[in-house]
All heavy atoms as TSV, in Angstrom:
chain	resi	resn	atom	element	x	y	z
A	1	MET	N	N	92.848	-71.421	-48.959
A	1	MET	CA	C	93.591	-70.418	-48.227
A	1	MET	C	C	94.624	-71.110	-47.345
A	1	MET	O	O	94.331	-72.102	-46.690
A	1	MET	CB	C	92.629	-69.590	-47.382
A	1	MET	CG	C	93.306	-68.503	-46.581
A	1	MET	SD	S	92.079	-67.514	-45.705
A	1	MET	CE	C	92.672	-67.708	-44.050
A	2	ALA	N	N	95.817	-70.587	-47.318
A	2	ALA	CA	C	96.888	-71.147	-46.490
A	2	ALA	C	C	96.719	-70.691	-45.048
A	2	ALA	O	O	95.948	-69.782	-44.749
A	2	ALA	CB	C	98.234	-70.687	-47.024
A	3	GLY	N	N	97.455	-71.338	-44.154
A	3	GLY	CA	C	97.445	-70.933	-42.758
A	3	GLY	C	C	98.064	-69.555	-42.599
A	3	GLY	O	O	98.621	-68.983	-43.531
A	4	LYS	N	N	97.957	-69.006	-41.384
A	4	LYS	CA	C	98.536	-67.687	-41.131
A	4	LYS	C	C	99.071	-67.616	-39.714
A	4	LYS	O	O	98.626	-68.334	-38.826
A	4	LYS	CB	C	97.512	-66.586	-41.358
A	4	LYS	CG	C	96.337	-66.621	-40.396
A	4	LYS	CD	C	95.348	-65.512	-40.672
A	4	LYS	CE	C	94.141	-65.649	-39.766
A	4	LYS	NZ	N	93.158	-64.625	-40.026
A	5	TYR	N	N	100.048	-66.752	-39.522
A	5	TYR	CA	C	100.623	-66.503	-38.209
A	5	TYR	C	C	99.932	-65.300	-37.598
A	5	TYR	O	O	99.648	-64.321	-38.278
A	5	TYR	CB	C	102.126	-66.223	-38.321
A	5	TYR	CG	C	102.919	-67.419	-38.770
A	5	TYR	CD1	C	103.239	-67.600	-40.105
A	5	TYR	CD2	C	103.351	-68.370	-37.853
A	5	TYR	CE1	C	103.963	-68.704	-40.523
A	5	TYR	CE2	C	104.077	-69.471	-38.257
A	5	TYR	CZ	C	104.380	-69.632	-39.591
A	5	TYR	OH	O	105.100	-70.716	-39.996
A	6	GLU	N	N	99.669	-65.382	-36.297
A	6	GLU	CA	C	99.112	-64.260	-35.553
A	6	GLU	C	C	100.055	-63.947	-34.398
A	6	GLU	O	O	100.523	-64.857	-33.707
A	6	GLU	CB	C	97.729	-64.605	-35.003
A	6	GLU	CG	C	96.700	-64.861	-36.070
A	6	GLU	CD	C	95.339	-65.214	-35.501
A	6	GLU	OE1	O	95.258	-65.721	-34.351
A	6	GLU	OE2	O	94.354	-64.990	-36.211
A	7	ILE	N	N	100.331	-62.675	-34.180
A	7	ILE	CA	C	101.168	-62.210	-33.086
A	7	ILE	C	C	100.257	-61.508	-32.088
A	7	ILE	O	O	99.403	-60.712	-32.472
A	7	ILE	CB	C	102.253	-61.245	-33.608
A	7	ILE	CG1	C	103.197	-62.002	-34.543
A	7	ILE	CG2	C	102.999	-60.591	-32.458
A	7	ILE	CD1	C	104.168	-61.108	-35.289
A	8	PHE	N	N	100.452	-61.830	-30.800
A	8	PHE	CA	C	99.589	-61.225	-29.791
A	8	PHE	C	C	100.322	-61.095	-28.462
A	8	PHE	O	O	101.345	-61.739	-28.237
A	8	PHE	CB	C	98.304	-62.048	-29.617
A	8	PHE	CG	C	98.527	-63.469	-29.174
A	8	PHE	CD1	C	98.395	-63.815	-27.836
A	8	PHE	CD2	C	98.863	-64.454	-30.082
A	8	PHE	CE1	C	98.590	-65.119	-27.420
A	8	PHE	CE2	C	99.064	-65.767	-29.680
A	8	PHE	CZ	C	98.930	-66.098	-28.346
A	9	ALA	N	N	99.794	-60.244	-27.587
A	9	ALA	CA	C	100.322	-60.084	-26.231
A	9	ALA	C	C	99.585	-61.063	-25.331
A	9	ALA	O	O	98.368	-61.233	-25.443
A	9	ALA	CB	C	100.111	-58.655	-25.748
A	10	ASP	N	N	100.327	-61.726	-24.450
A	10	ASP	CA	C	99.676	-62.661	-23.532
A	10	ASP	C	C	99.343	-61.974	-22.204
A	10	ASP	O	O	99.652	-60.800	-22.007
A	10	ASP	CB	C	100.512	-63.929	-23.340
A	10	ASP	CG	C	101.845	-63.688	-22.669
A	10	ASP	OD1	O	102.071	-62.593	-22.110
A	10	ASP	OD2	O	102.684	-64.610	-22.694
A	11	GLU	N	N	98.705	-62.719	-21.303
A	11	GLU	CA	C	98.255	-62.136	-20.023
A	11	GLU	C	C	99.411	-61.668	-19.147
A	11	GLU	O	O	99.245	-60.793	-18.308
A	11	GLU	CB	C	97.414	-63.145	-19.236
A	11	GLU	CG	C	96.101	-63.496	-19.893
A	11	GLU	CD	C	96.173	-64.817	-20.627
A	11	GLU	OE1	O	97.044	-65.655	-20.321
A	11	GLU	OE2	O	95.354	-65.010	-21.530
A	12	ALA	N	N	100.592	-62.249	-19.334
A	12	ALA	CA	C	101.751	-61.899	-18.514
A	12	ALA	C	C	102.511	-60.694	-19.066
A	12	ALA	O	O	103.524	-60.295	-18.503
A	12	ALA	CB	C	102.692	-63.098	-18.415
A	13	GLY	N	N	102.027	-60.125	-20.150
A	13	GLY	CA	C	102.683	-58.960	-20.730
A	13	GLY	C	C	103.774	-59.292	-21.730
A	13	GLY	O	O	104.473	-58.402	-22.202
A	14	GLY	N	N	103.908	-60.574	-22.074
A	14	GLY	CA	C	104.880	-60.992	-23.081
A	14	GLY	C	C	104.247	-61.061	-24.460
A	14	GLY	O	O	103.082	-60.695	-24.645
A	15	TYR	N	N	105.024	-61.553	-25.395
A	15	TYR	CA	C	104.568	-61.680	-26.781
A	15	TYR	C	C	104.580	-63.143	-27.186
A	15	TYR	O	O	105.456	-63.899	-26.780
A	15	TYR	CB	C	105.488	-60.901	-27.720
A	15	TYR	CG	C	105.504	-59.427	-27.454
A	15	TYR	CD1	C	106.434	-58.873	-26.593
A	15	TYR	CD2	C	104.575	-58.591	-28.059
A	15	TYR	CE1	C	106.458	-57.509	-26.343
A	15	TYR	CE2	C	104.586	-57.230	-27.813
A	15	TYR	CZ	C	105.523	-56.699	-26.949
A	15	TYR	OH	O	105.539	-55.357	-26.704
A	16	ARG	N	N	103.610	-63.524	-27.984
A	16	ARG	CA	C	103.502	-64.895	-28.476
A	16	ARG	C	C	103.041	-64.870	-29.920
A	16	ARG	O	O	102.486	-63.875	-30.383
A	16	ARG	CB	C	102.507	-65.690	-27.641
A	16	ARG	CG	C	102.923	-65.800	-26.178
A	16	ARG	CD	C	101.907	-66.557	-25.407
A	16	ARG	NE	N	101.976	-67.937	-25.863
A	16	ARG	CZ	C	101.871	-68.991	-25.076
A	16	ARG	NH1	N	101.667	-68.840	-23.802
A	16	ARG	NH2	N	101.935	-70.201	-25.551
A	17	PHE	N	N	103.255	-65.993	-30.601
A	17	PHE	CA	C	102.663	-66.157	-31.922
A	17	PHE	C	C	101.963	-67.502	-31.979
A	17	PHE	O	O	102.249	-68.403	-31.203
A	17	PHE	CB	C	103.694	-66.019	-33.051
A	17	PHE	CG	C	104.720	-67.121	-33.136
A	17	PHE	CD1	C	104.458	-68.293	-33.822
A	17	PHE	CD2	C	105.960	-66.975	-32.541
A	17	PHE	CE1	C	105.400	-69.301	-33.910
A	17	PHE	CE2	C	106.909	-67.973	-32.621
A	17	PHE	CZ	C	106.629	-69.145	-33.317
A	18	ARG	N	N	101.013	-67.596	-32.864
A	18	ARG	CA	C	100.349	-68.866	-33.114
A	18	ARG	C	C	100.188	-69.029	-34.620
A	18	ARG	O	O	100.120	-68.041	-35.359
A	18	ARG	CB	C	99.007	-68.954	-32.406
A	18	ARG	CG	C	98.007	-67.914	-32.815
A	18	ARG	CD	C	96.723	-68.052	-32.000
A	18	ARG	NE	N	95.988	-66.791	-32.014
A	18	ARG	CZ	C	95.573	-66.164	-30.931
A	18	ARG	NH1	N	95.762	-66.664	-29.737
A	18	ARG	NH2	N	94.936	-65.018	-31.032
A	19	LEU	N	N	100.142	-70.272	-35.034
A	19	LEU	CA	C	99.897	-70.601	-36.434
A	19	LEU	C	C	98.494	-71.157	-36.520
A	19	LEU	O	O	98.166	-72.135	-35.844
A	19	LEU	CB	C	100.918	-71.628	-36.933
A	19	LEU	CG	C	100.677	-72.207	-38.319
A	19	LEU	CD1	C	100.665	-71.116	-39.386
A	19	LEU	CD2	C	101.741	-73.269	-38.639
A	20	LYS	N	N	97.667	-70.493	-37.306
A	20	LYS	CA	C	96.299	-70.954	-37.509
A	20	LYS	C	C	96.207	-71.643	-38.860
A	20	LYS	O	O	96.663	-71.112	-39.873
A	20	LYS	CB	C	95.312	-69.793	-37.467
A	20	LYS	CG	C	94.907	-69.387	-36.088
A	20	LYS	CD	C	93.697	-68.502	-36.137
A	20	LYS	CE	C	93.048	-68.399	-34.779
A	20	LYS	NZ	N	91.851	-67.561	-34.841
A	21	ALA	N	N	95.605	-72.822	-38.862
A	21	ALA	CA	C	95.375	-73.555	-40.104
A	21	ALA	C	C	94.297	-72.851	-40.921
A	21	ALA	O	O	93.572	-71.989	-40.410
A	21	ALA	CB	C	94.956	-74.987	-39.785
A	22	SER	N	N	94.189	-73.243	-42.168
A	22	SER	CA	C	93.213	-72.591	-43.046
A	22	SER	C	C	91.778	-72.772	-42.565
A	22	SER	O	O	90.910	-71.966	-42.887
A	22	SER	CB	C	93.363	-73.107	-44.479
A	22	SER	OG	O	93.178	-74.504	-44.503
A	23	ASN	N	N	91.528	-73.812	-41.752
A	23	ASN	CA	C	90.171	-74.010	-41.223
A	23	ASN	C	C	89.934	-73.260	-39.917
A	23	ASN	O	O	88.881	-73.383	-39.298
A	23	ASN	CB	C	89.888	-75.501	-41.035
A	23	ASN	CG	C	90.743	-76.144	-39.967
A	23	ASN	OD1	O	91.590	-75.502	-39.354
A	23	ASN	ND2	N	90.532	-77.431	-39.752
A	24	GLY	N	N	90.947	-72.484	-39.458
A	24	GLY	CA	C	90.806	-71.685	-38.245
A	24	GLY	C	C	91.323	-72.353	-36.984
A	24	GLY	O	O	91.415	-71.710	-35.939
A	25	ASP	N	N	91.638	-73.650	-37.063
A	25	ASP	CA	C	92.189	-74.347	-35.894
A	25	ASP	C	C	93.598	-73.836	-35.603
A	25	ASP	O	O	94.364	-73.547	-36.517
A	25	ASP	CB	C	92.258	-75.853	-36.127
A	25	ASP	CG	C	90.896	-76.520	-36.135
A	25	ASP	OD1	O	89.919	-75.881	-35.716
A	25	ASP	OD2	O	90.828	-77.688	-36.575
A	26	ILE	N	N	93.952	-73.761	-34.322
A	26	ILE	CA	C	95.306	-73.367	-33.933
A	26	ILE	C	C	96.192	-74.604	-34.005
A	26	ILE	O	O	95.949	-75.597	-33.312
A	26	ILE	CB	C	95.319	-72.753	-32.523
A	26	ILE	CG1	C	94.489	-71.468	-32.516
A	26	ILE	CG2	C	96.750	-72.488	-32.073
A	26	ILE	CD1	C	94.284	-70.868	-31.147
A	27	ALA	N	N	97.217	-74.537	-34.857
A	27	ALA	CA	C	98.130	-75.657	-35.051
A	27	ALA	C	C	99.332	-75.560	-34.125
A	27	ALA	O	O	99.860	-76.580	-33.675
A	27	ALA	CB	C	98.594	-75.710	-36.508
A	28	VAL	N	N	99.786	-74.345	-33.838
A	28	VAL	CA	C	100.982	-74.129	-33.017
A	28	VAL	C	C	100.780	-72.898	-32.151
A	28	VAL	O	O	100.273	-71.885	-32.624
A	28	VAL	CB	C	102.230	-73.910	-33.909
A	28	VAL	CG1	C	103.440	-73.526	-33.080
A	28	VAL	CG2	C	102.517	-75.124	-34.754
A	29	ASN	N	N	101.185	-72.996	-30.885
A	29	ASN	CA	C	101.275	-71.857	-29.969
A	29	ASN	C	C	102.725	-71.743	-29.538
A	29	ASN	O	O	103.323	-72.737	-29.122
A	29	ASN	CB	C	100.409	-72.069	-28.721
A	29	ASN	CG	C	99.049	-71.468	-28.855
A	29	ASN	OD1	O	98.886	-70.358	-29.327
A	29	ASN	ND2	N	98.051	-72.223	-28.432
A	30	SER	N	N	103.276	-70.565	-29.605
A	30	SER	CA	C	104.682	-70.383	-29.228
A	30	SER	C	C	104.841	-70.249	-27.722
A	30	SER	O	O	103.875	-70.096	-26.975
A	30	SER	CB	C	105.256	-69.127	-29.891
A	30	SER	OG	O	104.805	-67.955	-29.232
A	31	GLU	N	N	106.083	-70.259	-27.309
A	31	GLU	CA	C	106.429	-69.892	-25.947
A	31	GLU	C	C	106.238	-68.384	-25.798
A	31	GLU	O	O	105.993	-67.685	-26.786
A	31	GLU	CB	C	107.883	-70.264	-25.664
A	31	GLU	CG	C	108.870	-69.501	-26.555
A	31	GLU	CD	C	110.315	-69.895	-26.324
A	31	GLU	OE1	O	110.757	-69.877	-25.170
A	31	GLU	OE2	O	110.987	-70.223	-27.299
A	32	THR	N	N	106.379	-67.869	-24.591
A	32	THR	CA	C	106.301	-66.428	-24.355
A	32	THR	C	C	107.671	-65.804	-24.566
A	32	THR	O	O	108.676	-66.321	-24.089
A	32	THR	CB	C	105.821	-66.139	-22.925
A	32	THR	OG1	O	104.505	-66.670	-22.762
A	32	THR	CG2	C	105.788	-64.647	-22.640
A	33	TYR	N	N	107.695	-64.698	-25.292
A	33	TYR	CA	C	108.911	-63.914	-25.511
A	33	TYR	C	C	108.770	-62.611	-24.740
A	33	TYR	O	O	107.701	-62.011	-24.724
A	33	TYR	CB	C	109.098	-63.624	-27.006
A	33	TYR	CG	C	109.348	-64.858	-27.827
A	33	TYR	CD1	C	108.295	-65.584	-28.371
A	33	TYR	CD2	C	110.640	-65.308	-28.057
A	33	TYR	CE1	C	108.530	-66.722	-29.129
A	33	TYR	CE2	C	110.880	-66.443	-28.814
A	33	TYR	CZ	C	109.823	-67.141	-29.346
A	33	TYR	OH	O	110.058	-68.268	-30.096
A	34	LYS	N	N	109.856	-62.161	-24.120
A	34	LYS	CA	C	109.808	-60.944	-23.306
A	34	LYS	C	C	109.744	-59.675	-24.135
A	34	LYS	O	O	109.177	-58.679	-23.703
A	34	LYS	CB	C	111.011	-60.877	-22.370
A	34	LYS	CG	C	110.969	-61.929	-21.281
A	34	LYS	CD	C	112.128	-61.782	-20.337
A	34	LYS	CE	C	112.066	-62.850	-19.264
A	34	LYS	NZ	N	113.156	-62.724	-18.298
A	35	THR	N	N	110.338	-59.699	-25.339
A	35	THR	CA	C	110.351	-58.504	-26.194
A	35	THR	C	C	109.831	-58.843	-27.581
A	35	THR	O	O	109.852	-60.001	-28.014
A	35	THR	CB	C	111.774	-57.935	-26.341
A	35	THR	OG1	O	112.575	-58.867	-27.069
A	35	THR	CG2	C	112.395	-57.627	-24.983
A	36	ARG	N	N	109.401	-57.817	-28.274
A	36	ARG	CA	C	108.927	-58.007	-29.643
A	36	ARG	C	C	110.074	-58.440	-30.547
A	36	ARG	O	O	109.889	-59.255	-31.449
A	36	ARG	CB	C	108.280	-56.707	-30.143
A	36	ARG	CG	C	107.805	-56.731	-31.573
A	36	ARG	CD	C	106.754	-57.838	-31.791
A	36	ARG	NE	N	106.574	-58.077	-33.196
A	36	ARG	CZ	C	105.555	-57.628	-33.918
A	36	ARG	NH1	N	104.605	-56.928	-33.347
A	36	ARG	NH2	N	105.481	-57.892	-35.193
A	37	THR	N	N	111.269	-57.925	-30.287
A	37	THR	CA	C	112.425	-58.308	-31.099
A	37	THR	C	C	112.718	-59.797	-30.955
A	37	THR	O	O	112.947	-60.481	-31.953
A	37	THR	CB	C	113.667	-57.484	-30.688
A	37	THR	OG1	O	113.391	-56.104	-30.917
A	37	THR	CG2	C	114.892	-57.893	-31.473
A	38	SER	N	N	112.674	-60.313	-29.728
A	38	SER	CA	C	112.939	-61.742	-29.545
A	38	SER	C	C	111.826	-62.588	-30.163
A	38	SER	O	O	112.085	-63.663	-30.709
A	38	SER	CB	C	113.146	-62.085	-28.072
A	38	SER	OG	O	112.009	-61.791	-27.309
A	39	LEU	N	N	110.593	-62.106	-30.127
A	39	LEU	CA	C	109.502	-62.811	-30.801
A	39	LEU	C	C	109.758	-62.858	-32.300
A	39	LEU	O	O	109.626	-63.914	-32.915
A	39	LEU	CB	C	108.160	-62.146	-30.536
A	39	LEU	CG	C	107.034	-62.798	-31.349
A	39	LEU	CD1	C	105.903	-63.216	-30.455
A	39	LEU	CD2	C	106.579	-61.921	-32.471
A	40	ASP	N	N	110.118	-61.738	-32.893
A	40	ASP	CA	C	110.379	-61.702	-34.340
A	40	ASP	C	C	111.477	-62.686	-34.722
A	40	ASP	O	O	111.362	-63.398	-35.722
A	40	ASP	CB	C	110.761	-60.289	-34.783
A	40	ASP	CG	C	109.592	-59.315	-34.717
A	40	ASP	OD1	O	108.426	-59.763	-34.690
A	40	ASP	OD2	O	109.850	-58.100	-34.689
A	41	GLN	N	N	112.534	-62.765	-33.904
A	41	GLN	CA	C	113.624	-63.695	-34.170
A	41	GLN	C	C	113.152	-65.145	-34.022
A	41	GLN	O	O	113.485	-66.004	-34.845
A	41	GLN	CB	C	114.798	-63.421	-33.234
A	41	GLN	CG	C	115.460	-62.092	-33.509
A	41	GLN	CD	C	116.424	-61.662	-32.409
A	41	GLN	OE1	O	116.431	-62.221	-31.311
A	41	GLN	NE2	N	117.232	-60.653	-32.703
A	42	GLY	N	N	112.377	-65.426	-32.996
A	42	GLY	CA	C	111.850	-66.772	-32.787
A	42	GLY	C	C	110.906	-67.194	-33.896
A	42	GLY	O	O	110.950	-68.338	-34.366
A	43	LEU	N	N	110.053	-66.295	-34.330
A	43	LEU	CA	C	109.125	-66.598	-35.412
A	43	LEU	C	C	109.885	-66.868	-36.701
A	43	LEU	O	O	109.567	-67.808	-37.429
A	43	LEU	CB	C	108.129	-65.451	-35.605
A	43	LEU	CG	C	107.121	-65.599	-36.747
A	43	LEU	CD1	C	106.338	-66.894	-36.654
A	43	LEU	CD2	C	106.194	-64.403	-36.780
A	44	GLU	N	N	110.907	-66.100	-36.985
A	44	GLU	CA	C	111.696	-66.316	-38.200
A	44	GLU	C	C	112.395	-67.677	-38.159
A	44	GLU	O	O	112.417	-68.399	-39.149
A	44	GLU	CB	C	112.720	-65.194	-38.388
A	44	GLU	CG	C	113.424	-65.246	-39.710
A	44	GLU	CD	C	112.484	-65.218	-40.911
A	44	GLU	OE1	O	111.436	-64.549	-40.862
A	44	GLU	OE2	O	112.793	-65.891	-41.924
A	45	ARG	N	N	112.954	-68.045	-36.991
A	45	ARG	CA	C	113.583	-69.369	-36.852
A	45	ARG	C	C	112.547	-70.471	-37.049
A	45	ARG	O	O	112.805	-71.479	-37.713
A	45	ARG	CB	C	114.232	-69.516	-35.474
A	45	ARG	CG	C	115.572	-68.843	-35.348
A	45	ARG	CD	C	116.284	-69.219	-34.052
A	45	ARG	NE	N	115.490	-68.988	-32.854
A	45	ARG	CZ	C	115.444	-67.841	-32.187
A	45	ARG	NH1	N	116.150	-66.799	-32.595
A	45	ARG	NH2	N	114.708	-67.716	-31.109
A	46	PHE	N	N	111.361	-70.295	-36.469
A	46	PHE	CA	C	110.304	-71.296	-36.615
A	46	PHE	C	C	109.914	-71.456	-38.082
A	46	PHE	O	O	109.815	-72.570	-38.578
A	46	PHE	CB	C	109.072	-70.899	-35.788
A	46	PHE	CG	C	107.958	-71.897	-35.907
A	46	PHE	CD1	C	107.953	-73.040	-35.134
A	46	PHE	CD2	C	106.929	-71.688	-36.809
A	46	PHE	CE1	C	106.934	-73.968	-35.259
A	46	PHE	CE2	C	105.909	-72.605	-36.947
A	46	PHE	CZ	C	105.911	-73.748	-36.164
A	47	ARG	N	N	109.702	-70.339	-38.766
A	47	ARG	CA	C	109.302	-70.394	-40.171
A	47	ARG	C	C	110.371	-71.067	-41.022
A	47	ARG	O	O	110.056	-71.850	-41.909
A	47	ARG	CB	C	109.004	-68.993	-40.693
A	47	ARG	CG	C	107.770	-68.399	-40.028
A	47	ARG	CD	C	107.494	-67.014	-40.508
A	47	ARG	NE	N	107.034	-67.095	-41.900
A	47	ARG	CZ	C	106.923	-66.052	-42.691
A	47	ARG	NH1	N	107.243	-64.854	-42.257
A	47	ARG	NH2	N	106.494	-66.201	-43.919
A	48	LYS	N	N	111.632	-70.778	-40.736
A	48	LYS	CA	C	112.734	-71.390	-41.485
A	48	LYS	C	C	112.772	-72.899	-41.245
A	48	LYS	O	O	112.883	-73.687	-42.179
A	48	LYS	CB	C	114.059	-70.755	-41.077
A	48	LYS	CG	C	115.250	-71.291	-41.809
A	48	LYS	CD	C	116.522	-70.603	-41.354
A	48	LYS	CE	C	117.732	-71.206	-42.049
A	48	LYS	NZ	N	118.976	-70.602	-41.549
A	49	ASN	N	N	112.671	-73.317	-39.992
A	49	ASN	CA	C	112.727	-74.738	-39.657
A	49	ASN	C	C	111.479	-75.491	-40.094
A	49	ASN	O	O	111.546	-76.678	-40.410
A	49	ASN	CB	C	112.960	-74.928	-38.160
A	49	ASN	CG	C	114.350	-74.515	-37.750
A	49	ASN	OD1	O	115.306	-74.718	-38.472
A	49	ASN	ND2	N	114.462	-73.921	-36.578
A	50	ALA	N	N	110.342	-74.829	-40.109
A	50	ALA	CA	C	109.097	-75.477	-40.513
A	50	ALA	C	C	109.064	-75.757	-42.010
A	50	ALA	O	O	108.271	-76.574	-42.469
A	50	ALA	CB	C	107.903	-74.610	-40.122
A	51	ALA	N	N	109.948	-75.120	-42.761
A	51	ALA	CA	C	109.964	-75.301	-44.209
A	51	ALA	C	C	110.608	-76.627	-44.627
A	51	ALA	O	O	110.564	-76.992	-45.785
A	51	ALA	CB	C	110.707	-74.140	-44.872
A	52	THR	N	N	111.166	-77.363	-43.691
A	52	THR	CA	C	111.797	-78.635	-44.024
A	52	THR	C	C	110.745	-79.714	-44.279
A	52	THR	O	O	109.645	-79.649	-43.749
A	52	THR	CB	C	112.753	-79.097	-42.904
A	52	THR	OG1	O	113.386	-80.301	-43.322
A	52	THR	CG2	C	112.028	-79.354	-41.603
A	53	ASP	N	N	111.098	-80.678	-45.097
A	53	ASP	CA	C	110.178	-81.787	-45.360
A	53	ASP	C	C	110.569	-83.030	-44.560
A	53	ASP	O	O	110.010	-84.091	-44.740
A	53	ASP	CB	C	110.120	-82.110	-46.847
A	53	ASP	CG	C	111.472	-82.549	-47.402
A	53	ASP	OD1	O	112.477	-82.444	-46.687
A	53	ASP	OD2	O	111.511	-82.993	-48.562
A	54	LYS	N	N	111.513	-82.880	-43.631
A	54	LYS	CA	C	111.981	-84.014	-42.840
A	54	LYS	C	C	111.048	-84.271	-41.666
A	54	LYS	O	O	110.644	-83.358	-40.965
A	54	LYS	CB	C	113.393	-83.745	-42.318
A	54	LYS	CG	C	114.410	-83.596	-43.428
A	54	LYS	CD	C	115.768	-83.272	-42.881
A	54	LYS	CE	C	116.728	-83.045	-44.036
A	54	LYS	NZ	N	118.024	-82.602	-43.579
A	55	VAL	N	N	110.717	-85.531	-41.482
A	55	VAL	CA	C	109.884	-85.948	-40.355
A	55	VAL	C	C	110.571	-87.144	-39.713
A	55	VAL	O	O	110.919	-88.107	-40.390
A	55	VAL	CB	C	108.469	-86.360	-40.811
A	55	VAL	CG1	C	107.667	-86.910	-39.651
A	55	VAL	CG2	C	107.766	-85.186	-41.464
A	56	LYS	N	N	110.775	-87.082	-38.414
A	56	LYS	CA	C	111.353	-88.211	-37.692
A	56	LYS	C	C	110.236	-88.847	-36.871
A	56	LYS	O	O	109.677	-88.220	-35.972
A	56	LYS	CB	C	112.494	-87.744	-36.774
A	56	LYS	CG	C	113.163	-88.898	-36.067
A	56	LYS	CD	C	114.388	-88.442	-35.318
A	56	LYS	CE	C	115.078	-89.654	-34.697
A	56	LYS	NZ	N	116.312	-89.277	-34.034
A	57	ASP	N	N	109.921	-90.068	-37.200
A	57	ASP	CA	C	108.840	-90.807	-36.523
A	57	ASP	C	C	109.414	-91.457	-35.279
A	57	ASP	O	O	110.121	-92.469	-35.355
A	57	ASP	CB	C	108.233	-91.833	-37.459
A	57	ASP	CG	C	107.019	-92.530	-36.879
A	57	ASP	OD1	O	106.746	-92.350	-35.665
A	57	ASP	OD2	O	106.338	-93.241	-37.635
A	58	LEU	N	N	109.115	-90.915	-34.122
A	58	LEU	CA	C	109.630	-91.445	-32.867
A	58	LEU	C	C	108.799	-92.604	-32.328
A	58	LEU	O	O	109.127	-93.185	-31.291
A	58	LEU	CB	C	109.729	-90.325	-31.828
A	58	LEU	CG	C	110.655	-89.151	-32.209
A	58	LEU	CD1	C	110.607	-88.069	-31.154
A	58	LEU	CD2	C	112.077	-89.644	-32.428
A	59	THR	N	N	107.721	-92.958	-33.025
A	59	THR	CA	C	106.909	-94.090	-32.588
A	59	THR	C	C	107.476	-95.403	-33.108
A	59	THR	O	O	107.066	-96.466	-32.671
A	59	THR	CB	C	105.449	-93.963	-33.066
A	59	THR	OG1	O	105.392	-94.017	-34.495
A	59	THR	CG2	C	104.822	-92.677	-32.547
A	60	GLN	N	N	108.401	-95.328	-34.041
A	60	GLN	CA	C	109.047	-96.513	-34.606
A	60	GLN	C	C	110.304	-96.839	-33.810
A	60	GLN	O	O	110.951	-95.961	-33.263
A	60	GLN	CB	C	109.397	-96.286	-36.074
A	60	GLN	CG	C	108.216	-95.915	-36.938
A	60	GLN	CD	C	107.155	-97.012	-36.971
A	60	GLN	OE1	O	107.456	-98.176	-37.139
A	60	GLN	NE2	N	105.907	-96.614	-36.787
A	61	GLY	N	N	110.683	-98.093	-33.779
A	61	GLY	CA	C	111.889	-98.528	-33.083
A	61	GLY	C	C	113.145	-97.945	-33.748
A	61	GLY	O	O	113.078	-97.354	-34.817
A	62	PRO	N	N	114.289	-98.157	-33.123
A	62	PRO	CA	C	115.562	-97.587	-33.627
A	62	PRO	C	C	115.957	-98.052	-34.996
A	62	PRO	O	O	115.681	-98.799	-35.701
A	62	PRO	CB	C	116.595	-98.021	-32.622
A	62	PRO	CG	C	115.911	-98.823	-31.581
A	62	PRO	CD	C	114.470	-98.910	-31.917
């Protein structure tokens, strides 16, 4: 089973999403969005950017 995104309201009354791995562990927690529309836009940007296979290893020298 692949991971899944969950959308939820946080304690401050905002909206957040998280990505849960197939084993149930939370892999990503988003920032708080004030509106559902801004959350939807942020989630779409995240999903688009997460589809890249590029990884920059910052532990290696220049």
